[in-house]
N, C-alpha and C positions, 0 to 999 in steps of 0.2 A: 504494500500500500504506500502510495506517495503522500507525503504530508509536508506542507509548507505553512507552518502555523502563523506566520506574520504576513504572508502574501497570498493566502488562499483565494483563488478566483479574483485576484486584483483588489481585495479588500484588506483593510488594516484591522483584522480581527484575529484573536488567538483562538486556536482550537486545540482541545486536548489531544495528546498523542498517547498511544498505549505502550506498555512495557514490551510487548512482543516485538515491536518494530525496532527495538534497540539491541535485542539479543544477538550476539555474534562478536567477532573480532574486528576492531576498528583501528586503522593506522593513519596517523597524521600525514596528509599530503601537503606538506609545508609549502610546496611550490604553488599551490592554489590558495593559500591563506591571503586574506586581503582585508584591509580596513578593520582590523581587530576581530575578524571572523576566522575561526580555525576550521579547515575542511578535513574530514576523516573519510577514508574509503574502506570498503570491505577488504578482507585479506585476499580476495580473488583478483583485485586490481593489479595491473602490472605497473609498479612504481619504477621511476628512473633510479639509477644508483644514488645512494646517500650514505653519509657516515653514521647514520642512526636516525631513528624515528620514534616519536612518542606513540604509544599504542595502549589500548585497553580491550579486554575481553569481558563482555557483560553476559552473565549466565541467567537463565530463567529463574533460578532460585534466589536471585538477588546478590549472589557472590560475584566478585570481579577479580581479574588479574590485571595489574597495571604494568606497563613496560616503558622504559626510557633508556637512552644511550648511557652507558657507564663511562667512567673516566678514561678507559682504554678502548672505547668504541664498541665493546661488547655490551649486549643488552642486559639490563638489570630489571628483574620483575619483583612484584610484591602482591600478596593477597589482599583483597579488600571487599568492599560491598558497593552497591549502587542503588539508586531509586530515581523514579521519574515522578514529578508532581506537576501536572499540567504541562507546561512547556519548559520546565526547569529540570535539568539533569544534574544529579549530585553523585560524584564518585569519591569514595573514601578509601584511602590506602595507608600503609604504615607511615608514609611521609606527610600525611595531612589529607585534606579534602579539597576537591575542586568542584565548583558549581558553574554550570553553563546555561545560557538561554538557548533553546533549540530554535533555530531559524528555518531549517529544512531537514527532512529525514525521509529516506526511502531505503530500499533494500541494498543499495550500492553506495550511498554516501550520507554523511551528516554534515550540517553546517552549524557550528556552535560558537556562541559569543561568551567568552569567560566573564563571570561576574566578579 
């Protein structure tokens, strides 16, 4: 299901998004980030080479795995949790929590604005 909570049908209205639409592994496509919006693609996306990318895996049971580049360019992961409240996505991990406004979501990409 395609959801664009702030631009649905050209209107400026928010619509709730469901948890099922976020389950999966999401990797930051930093080449597409713009104007404070972070773009995440599903793990099936063919990314260009990079020295590391932020990622998260959101599971249906509310658990999460977060990933980020480590000091030696190898990935570092941590267990956490996540929740969606309306159009606000919160991911908690050992390093803290991150809250995002969901601008767009479908099966292949997310557009998130950090709060």
